[in-house]
PDB file as gemmi writes it, atoms N, CA and C in Angstrom:
CRYST1    1.000    1.000    1.000  90.00  90.00  90.00 P 1                      
ATOM      1  N   UNK A   1      15.396 -16.495 -12.450  1.00  0.00           N  
ATOM      2  CA  UNK A   1      14.492 -16.911 -11.380  1.00  0.00           C  
ATOM      3  C   UNK A   1      14.524 -15.901 -10.229  1.00  0.00           C  
ATOM      4  N   UNK A   2      15.716 -15.523  -9.794  1.00  0.00           N  
ATOM      5  CA  UNK A   2      15.813 -14.580  -8.672  1.00  0.00           C  
ATOM      6  C   UNK A   2      15.234 -13.214  -9.044  1.00  0.00           C  
ATOM      7  N   UNK A   3      15.381 -12.844 -10.321  1.00  0.00           N  
ATOM      8  CA  UNK A   3      14.842 -11.547 -10.756  1.00  0.00           C  
ATOM      9  C   UNK A   3      13.324 -11.557 -10.637  1.00  0.00           C  
ATOM     10  N   UNK A   4      12.690 -12.671 -11.014  1.00  0.00           N  
ATOM     11  CA  UNK A   4      11.232 -12.762 -10.898  1.00  0.00           C  
ATOM     12  C   UNK A   4      10.794 -12.644  -9.444  1.00  0.00           C  
ATOM     13  N   UNK A   5      11.521 -13.286  -8.548  1.00  0.00           N  
ATOM     14  CA  UNK A   5      11.181 -13.225  -7.123  1.00  0.00           C  
ATOM     15  C   UNK A   5      11.291 -11.782  -6.632  1.00  0.00           C  
ATOM     16  N   UNK A   6      12.366 -11.098  -7.029  1.00  0.00           N  
ATOM     17  CA  UNK A   6      12.557  -9.698  -6.605  1.00  0.00           C  
ATOM     18  C   UNK A   6      11.429  -8.829  -7.140  1.00  0.00           C  
ATOM     19  N   UNK A   7      11.052  -9.046  -8.404  1.00  0.00           N  
ATOM     20  CA  UNK A   7       9.963  -8.261  -8.989  1.00  0.00           C  
ATOM     21  C   UNK A   7       8.657  -8.507  -8.241  1.00  0.00           C  
ATOM     22  N   UNK A   8       8.389  -9.762  -7.887  1.00  0.00           N  
ATOM     23  CA  UNK A   8       7.166 -10.087  -7.145  1.00  0.00           C  
ATOM     24  C   UNK A   8       7.169  -9.401  -5.783  1.00  0.00           C  
ATOM     25  N   UNK A   9       8.326  -9.422  -5.106  1.00  0.00           N  
ATOM     26  CA  UNK A   9       8.418  -8.770  -3.791  1.00  0.00           C  
ATOM     27  C   UNK A   9       8.183  -7.269  -3.940  1.00  0.00           C  
ATOM     28  N   UNK A  10       8.763  -6.666  -4.965  1.00  0.00           N  
ATOM     29  CA  UNK A  10       8.572  -5.227  -5.182  1.00  0.00           C  
ATOM     30  C   UNK A  10       7.115  -4.927  -5.475  1.00  0.00           C  
ATOM     31  N   UNK A  11       6.478  -5.745  -6.308  1.00  0.00           N  
ATOM     32  CA  UNK A  11       5.061  -5.525  -6.647  1.00  0.00           C  
ATOM     33  C   UNK A  11       4.194  -5.596  -5.405  1.00  0.00           C  
ATOM     34  N   UNK A  12       4.368  -6.661  -4.605  1.00  0.00           N  
ATOM     35  CA  UNK A  12       3.542  -6.818  -3.410  1.00  0.00           C  
ATOM     36  C   UNK A  12       3.838  -5.714  -2.406  1.00  0.00           C  
ATOM     37  N   UNK A  13       5.102  -5.311  -2.305  1.00  0.00           N  
ATOM     38  CA  UNK A  13       5.460  -4.240  -1.376  1.00  0.00           C  
ATOM     39  C   UNK A  13       4.797  -2.927  -1.786  1.00  0.00           C  
ATOM     40  N   UNK A  14       4.814  -2.630  -3.095  1.00  0.00           N  
ATOM     41  CA  UNK A  14       4.191  -1.398  -3.586  1.00  0.00           C  
ATOM     42  C   UNK A  14       2.679  -1.457  -3.360  1.00  0.00           C  
ATOM     43  N   UNK A  15       2.064  -2.599  -3.642  1.00  0.00           N  
ATOM     44  CA  UNK A  15       0.619  -2.730  -3.442  1.00  0.00           C  
ATOM     45  C   UNK A  15       0.268  -2.562  -1.971  1.00  0.00           C  
ATOM     46  N   UNK A  16       1.051  -3.185  -1.085  1.00  0.00           N  
ATOM     47  CA  UNK A  16       0.787  -3.060   0.355  1.00  0.00           C  
ATOM     48  C   UNK A  16       0.941  -1.605   0.788  1.00  0.00           C  
ATOM     49  N   UNK A  17       1.968  -0.921   0.260  1.00  0.00           N  
ATOM     50  CA  UNK A  17       2.206   0.475   0.627  1.00  0.00           C  
ATOM     51  C   UNK A  17       1.045   1.347   0.159  1.00  0.00           C  
ATOM     52  N   UNK A  18       0.569   1.119  -1.089  1.00  0.00           N  
ATOM     53  CA  UNK A  18      -0.562   1.898  -1.603  1.00  0.00           C  
ATOM     54  C   UNK A  18      -1.812   1.628  -0.777  1.00  0.00           C  
ATOM     55  N   UNK A  19      -2.051   0.373  -0.440  1.00  0.00           N  
ATOM     56  CA  UNK A  19      -3.227   0.015   0.352  1.00  0.00           C  
ATOM     57  C   UNK A  19      -3.155   0.654   1.739  1.00  0.00           C  
ATOM     58  N   UNK A  20      -1.960   0.633   2.353  1.00  0.00           N  
ATOM     59  CA  UNK A  20      -1.795   1.207   3.688  1.00  0.00           C  
ATOM     60  C   UNK A  20      -2.021   2.723   3.643  1.00  0.00           C  
ATOM     61  N   UNK A  21      -1.428   3.407   2.652  1.00  0.00           N  
ATOM     62  CA  UNK A  21      -1.599   4.861   2.570  1.00  0.00           C  
ATOM     63  C   UNK A  21      -3.052   5.211   2.269  1.00  0.00           C  
ATOM     64  N   UNK A  22      -3.730   4.394   1.458  1.00  0.00           N  
ATOM     65  CA  UNK A  22      -5.149   4.634   1.165  1.00  0.00           C  
ATOM     66  C   UNK A  22      -5.961   4.469   2.444  1.00  0.00           C  
ATOM     67  N   UNK A  23      -5.640   3.453   3.238  1.00  0.00           N  
ATOM     68  CA  UNK A  23      -6.348   3.210   4.496  1.00  0.00           C  
ATOM     69  C   UNK A  23      -6.131   4.386   5.456  1.00  0.00           C  
ATOM     70  N   UNK A  24      -4.888   4.898   5.507  1.00  0.00           N  
ATOM     71  CA  UNK A  24      -4.601   6.035   6.382  1.00  0.00           C  
ATOM     72  C   UNK A  24      -5.354   7.269   5.914  1.00  0.00           C  
ATOM     73  N   UNK A  25      -5.428   7.490   4.596  1.00  0.00           N  
ATOM     74  CA  UNK A  25      -6.158   8.644   4.066  1.00  0.00           C  
ATOM     75  C   UNK A  25      -7.637   8.533   4.389  1.00  0.00           C  
ATOM     76  N   UNK A  26      -8.193   7.337   4.265  1.00  0.00           N  
ATOM     77  CA  UNK A  26      -9.613   7.135   4.583  1.00  0.00           C  
ATOM     78  C   UNK A  26      -9.866   7.445   6.053  1.00  0.00           C  
ATOM     79  N   UNK A  27      -8.996   6.970   6.935  1.00  0.00           N  
ATOM     80  CA  UNK A  27      -9.157   7.232   8.363  1.00  0.00           C  
ATOM     81  C   UNK A  27      -9.037   8.723   8.665  1.00  0.00           C  
ATOM     82  N   UNK A  28      -8.074   9.385   8.038  1.00  0.00           N  
ATOM     83  CA  UNK A  28      -7.887  10.821   8.244  1.00  0.00           C  
ATOM     84  C   UNK A  28      -9.105  11.591   7.755  1.00  0.00           C  
ATOM     85  N   UNK A  29      -9.637  11.201   6.605  1.00  0.00           N  
ATOM     86  CA  UNK A  29     -10.813  11.874   6.039  1.00  0.00           C  
ATOM     87  C   UNK A  29     -12.015  11.709   6.964  1.00  0.00           C  
ATOM     88  N   UNK A  30     -12.215  10.498   7.485  1.00  0.00           N  
ATOM     89  CA  UNK A  30     -13.363  10.261   8.375  1.00  0.00           C  
ATOM     90  C   UNK A  30     -13.207  11.069   9.663  1.00  0.00           C  
ATOM     91  N   UNK A  31     -11.976  11.219  10.146  1.00  0.00           N  
ATOM     92  CA  UNK A  31     -11.766  12.014  11.360  1.00  0.00           C  
ATOM     93  C   UNK A  31     -12.054  13.493  11.087  1.00  0.00           C  
ATOM     94  N   UNK A  32     -11.671  13.972   9.909  1.00  0.00           N  
ATOM     95  CA  UNK A  32     -11.874  15.388   9.575  1.00  0.00           C  
ATOM     96  C   UNK A  32     -13.364  15.694   9.387  1.00  0.00           C  
ATOM     97  N   UNK A  33     -14.079  14.779   8.744  1.00  0.00           N  
ATOM     98  CA  UNK A  33     -15.488  15.058   8.440  1.00  0.00           C  
ATOM     99  C   UNK A  33     -16.378  14.899   9.677  1.00  0.00           C  
ATOM    100  N   UNK A  34     -15.863  14.290  10.749  1.00  0.00           N  
ATOM    101  CA  UNK A  34     -16.706  14.075  11.925  1.00  0.00           C  
ATOM    102  C   UNK A  34     -17.057  15.378  12.587  1.00  0.00           C  
TER     103      UNK A  34                                                      
END                                                                             
């Protein structure tokens, strides 16, 4: 049970990190192209 919880936390953490870095890249790209 605890292993499943840890895996879920890792999955959501990785997804949040990817989403955040993608958002930062999009913002950086829009600033560069302006």
